Every structure is written in C-alpha cells, then in structure tokens.
N, C-alpha and C positions, 0 to 999 in steps of 0.2 A: 378701342373699347371705351376709354374714358370719355371720348367725344360722344359716343352713342349714349352712354349713361347720362352725360350732362344734358344732351338733347331730350332724353326721356324725362329727366327731372324737370326740365324747363316746361315741357308740354304738360306734365302733371300739375306743376305749380300754376300755370296759366289756366288750366281747366278748373282746378280747385278755386282759384281766384274768381274766375267767371261764374262758377256755381254760387259762391258766397255772395258775389256782387248782385247776381240776378235773383237770389233767394233771400230777400230781407227777413230779418228775424225780429222778435220782440212782440210786445202787446200794446195796443193803443187803448187808452182809457178815455172814454167819452162821457161827459156829464150831461144829463137831461134836466134842464131847469124846471120843466113842468111835471115830469114823472118822478122826480126826486130819487134818482138812482144813477149809478155809474155802470156803463156797459163796457165789456171787454171784447176787443177784436184782435184776432191773430193777424199779424202783419205778414205771416208766411202763407196762410190759407185764405185770408180775407173773410173768415167766418167769425160770427159772434160766438164767444166761448163762455160767456157768463154775464151775470149782472149782480150788483150789490146795492142794497138800499142806502140812501144818504139822509141828511136832514132836509129841511124845506128849501127849495130853490138853490141847489148847489151851483156855484158859479165858476170856481177855479180849483185846480188840483196840482199837487206836487208829489213826485214819486221819490222815495228814499234812495240813497246812493246804491243800495244793494238790489233795488228793483222790486222789493217785496211789498212794501207798504205804500199806499196812496193816502195823502191827507187832503181832505176836501173842505172848502169853505162853504158853509151853509148861510147864504145871504138873507134868506127870508123873502116874503112877498110884502103884503101890506104891513104885516107885523115884522119889525126888524129881526133878523136872525142874529144869533150870538154863539154859534157852536161850530166845532170842527168835527168831522167824522174821520176816524182813522180806520182804513180798510186794509185787510190782508188780502192781497190780490190772488195769492195761491189757493187759499182755502175759501176765498170768496165770501168773507164774512166781515161784519163790523167788529173790531176788537176794542174800540173805545170811542166814546163821544165826549168831547172836551167842552166845558162851559166857559165862555170867555167873559161872563158877567156883564159889566158895563160897556165892554168893547164890542159894540154892535156893528152890523153890516160888514162882516169879514169878507174880504174879496181876494186881492192878490196874495200869492203865497209862494215862498221858496224855501228850500232846505238850506239852513246855515251850516249845519253839520249833521252827524248821523241821526240823532234823535231830537234835533231842535229845528223849528221852523220860524220864519218871520212872516207875519200876516198883517195886511193893512186892515184897519178898522175905520171905515168911512164915518161911522156914527160918532167917533171920538177924535177925529183928525190925528190919528196915531198909527204907529206900527207896534205890534206886540210880539215879543219873543216867547215862544211856547215850548216847553219840554213835553214831547208827545208821549213819553213813557209815564211820567208822573201826572200828566194832565194839568200842570201848573204853569201860570204865567210867570216868567222869570223877570221881565221888566217891560215897560212901555216907553216908546220914544215918540214925542210929538212931531207931527209934520207941520203943524200950524197952518194948514191949507185945507181948502174945501174939496170933499169927495176924493180922498186919497185912495187910488184905485188899483193900479198895478205896481209891481216891484221887481227890481233887478239888482243883483249883487255885483259889485266890482269883481274883477278876476281874482284879486287877492282876498276878497271877502272882508275887507276892512270898512267898506262903505255900502250903504243901500241907497238906491235911487228910486223915488216914488213919484209916479205921475198923479197929478191932482186935476181931475176933470173940471171941477167947479172954478178953480183959481187959474187954470191954464198955465200951470207951472210944474216943475220937478223939484221935490225936496231931496236934498243930499244929507244923509244921516251918517254920523260918525259912530260906528258900531263898537269901537273900543271904549269910547267915553260916554256912549249912550245919549248923544245930543244931536240936535239938528245943526249942521254946519252952515248951510246956505240954501238959497232958493234960486233955481235956474228959471228965468222967464221963458215961457213957451208962447203959444198962441191959443186961440179959443179951443177949449175941449181937449187938453193934453191927456192922452190915454195910453196908447200902445208904447212898448219900450223893449229894447233888446240891444245887447252888446254885439258889435262887429267882431267876429273871431280874430284872435291874435293881434288885437289893437287896443288903443285907449279910447276908441270911438263908441259913443252911445247914441243910438238912434231912438227918437221918440216922435210919435204921431200926434197931430193936432186935428181932431176930427171935425171941428167947426170951421177950420181954416183951409182944410184940404192940403195939408203940408206934412212933411217929415223934416225934422230938424236933426242935425248931426252935431253932437257935442263932444269936444275933445277934453276928456277928463284930465289929461296931463297938463294941458294948457289952460284948463278951466274956462273954456270959451266955446260958443257955437261957431262952427267952421263952415256950415253949409245949410241951405234950406231947399228941399226938393218938393215939387208939386205933384200931387197924386190925383186919382179919380175921387169921386164924391164919398166923403165920410170915412177916412182911414181910421181903423179902429184897433187893429192889432199888428204887431210886427214879429216875424220869426226869421232867424238867420240859419242858413245851411252851412254846416261845417264841411260838406263834401264839394259843393259848388260855391263860387263866390257870389251868392245871391241873397238879397234881402226880400222877404215876402211881406207885402202889406195888404191886408184884407180891407176892401173898400165896401162897406155895408150897403150904402145907398146905390152905388153904381153896380153892385152885383158882380164885381170882378176882384181878382187878386193882382195888384200891381207888383211886378218883379223888377228890382233894380240890381245891376251889377255893382257890388259894394266897393270895388276899387275905382271904377270909372264914375260911379254915381249916376249912370245913365239908366233910364227905364228901358228894359229890353223886351218886356211883354206886359200885356194886360189880359189875364186869363179869365174868360167868362165862366161863370157858374151857370151852366145851362140846364137848370131844373126849375120847375114851377112851384111857387109858394103854396103852402097848404091853404085850404079854404077858410080855416078858422083864425086868420091873422089877427082879428080883433081881440083874441084872447091872449096874445103874446106880448112880450116886453115892448117892442117897438110898434105894435099894432100895424096899421097900414101906412105908417109914416114914410116907408120906402117904396111904396107902390108895388110893382111886380118883381122887385129884387128878392131873391131867396135869402138875403141878408147873411153873407159870409162874415163870420166874426172870428172865432178861435182858429189859430194856425199853429201847427207843430211841424218842424222839419225832422225827418229821421236822421240820427247822428252819423250813420255809417253808409247809407246809400242815397242816391239822388231822388228822394221821394219827400213829399210834403202832404199834410192832411189839413183840410179846411172844413170847419163845421158851418153848415148853412142852416141858421137857426129857424128860418121861416119855411124851410122845405124838408126838415127832418132827415137830412143826409149829411154824410161826411164825404167830401170829394178827395180822391187820391190823385195827386198831381205828380207827373213825371218831370223832374227838373232838368233832364237832358233835352226833352222835346218841348217842354213848357206847355203841356196840355193836360187836361183831365183824362185819366185812363179808366176810372171806374168811380161809382158812387156806392157808399155803404149806407143802407137804410138804418136809421136810429130811432130811439124813442123821441118824444116831443121836445122841441127846442134844444138841440145840442148846441153847446157853446164852448165851455172850458174843456181842455183836453190835456193829457200828459202821456208820455211814452215810458214804458218799462222794458229793460233789456231781456226780461224773462219770457220764454215761450210758454204761456199759460194756456192749458187746455181745460 
C-alpha cells in the first residue's frame, strides 16, 4: 500500500511540475518609445491585458521586488527628458511622476531595494539614487564617462556597473561610499550588460566592435572576448538554462552563448518585416531590412525569453529548449525596454 501511495504521489508531483513548467506565469511589461506607454501582456495567455501612459519616449523599466510597481525612465526625444513614471501595474495607473531636475536623459534603471532605484543620467554623466515614495533624489554618483547607458548591480548590491556607449567603458561605482571606483576599458560602443548567474562574471557588449567581453569582478580583469553578429546591443541571462542571449540589432538575430563553455550555440533569426515608416524611428534605415531586435528579457522560471523588435513592432517569444521563435506578440510602435513581473495581471 505504501508503494502504491508513493507511486501515486510521484505521478501527481510530476504532473504538477509539468503543468507549472508548461504554463509560465507572470506579466511582461513592454515600453513603446513612440507611443509613450507601457503595454502589459499575460505570459500565461499571451494576451494584452492593459496599457498605462508614460512620459515622452520611455526607454527602460524596472519592476519592484513585489511585482506591483514599474518605474520607467522617460528619455525624451529632441528635448531631453528628465522624469520617471511610477506605474501601478495592478490598477493600471500612474501613481507618481518624479522630476529629476538637471539629471537629464534617464535611461538604465535597477531596484536597489524596495523603494529605491538607481538610474543612469546620460546628460550629467552620473547615476542618481531615487526614493520612489518621496520622489526625492537621495544622491548622485558621477560615472565621469560619456553616454552612461545601462546599469547592473553586483550580486551583493555593493557595486553598480555602468556601460558608457560614448567612452567605450564600464564605470564601477562604490555604492557604500558613493564614489566611482574605477573604469573598465571596453571597446567601441559599450552598451549591454548582465551578470552570469551564480558567478563573479559580468558580460558586456561592444556594439561598434561586435564583441562581448567577460569581466571577472573577483579578479578585476577581463577574462575573455567573444565575437558576435553585427551590432550587439543588449544581453540577458537565463537562470533556467545556462544561456546568454545577445540581441544583434543590425544582423536581425539573437546570438545565444552557452555561458559555461562560452561557445555560440545558435543565432536565432527574427523573421519579421520592418514597418514601412522606418525613417521616423530611432535608427531610421541604418540597419536596412533588420527588424532591429533590442530589448531582451529572460523568464526567471521557465525556458523562455522575450525580444523586442523595435522596427517591426513585435516582441518575439523564444523557446530556450529548441532555440527558436514560437510566437510574435504585436505591440505599439517601437518596443524596446521590457521588464517582467511575477504577478498574473488581468
């Protein structure tokens, strides 16, 4: 009898595990740089479940630890932006707009703790620490480099690493003492950045050099340089599969590297046609017929990733088991920055 009960429990557990594994949960937040809004998509049904207005030209977003709030950087167009939009994803409304004053061109953003974000300010060569409840800037830390764009926190949250497109470098910021520690030399157009899970390794892309460099933070040295397809612009890491995803905007593909062997295992084509009005978009026709894959987000619990194709107005859903696109989600104009919330928002 015990054996029968044990077998029944094992079958039930496997069935349940398979159900959870095959039914991804959560909500994908997709920013439209041209339509000035955040769109919400159910990862369970693949349906759009709402939209929330933002400021002008939202570029990046970070979701609070509890999944309820998204904080969006409003980069601006010809007129530099200097605000953050704090969005309640559940009620689908703007709860606060934060004025950053002189800290213009906000772009990369991460949560430092529950109500505090770090935001790059390209216009001031700095990172600002913002309390999103009070709407106040707590402090600013200079990067001392040109076009400080994306940001990643060290696993212990003691340091911030900021890519600088214009300088081709990464600024290392000491968050305890509020100062710049050092500059890591990159190559032309350093932009994408992500930590390899469970390691001291930081990956960053150089879009002008078509490379990804791997920096060992424990040894404070670059340990490898990988070659990519044309214009590597973002990096995302899967916590489910040992894969690093690099969006290559000009090539129109996502390069996939096994992050233990550092070998490229696939170049996944984004097989969609660019919109007819490419001249009105950020990169115009610079990349020809590429749909311009930019933003990449990996689902934290199942082998899926999401790729925003900015010139085609779709997000590609990528199966990381088979390494192919399984569907495209139509979006508003110029999707780019994305974030994931664990909440199933309807």
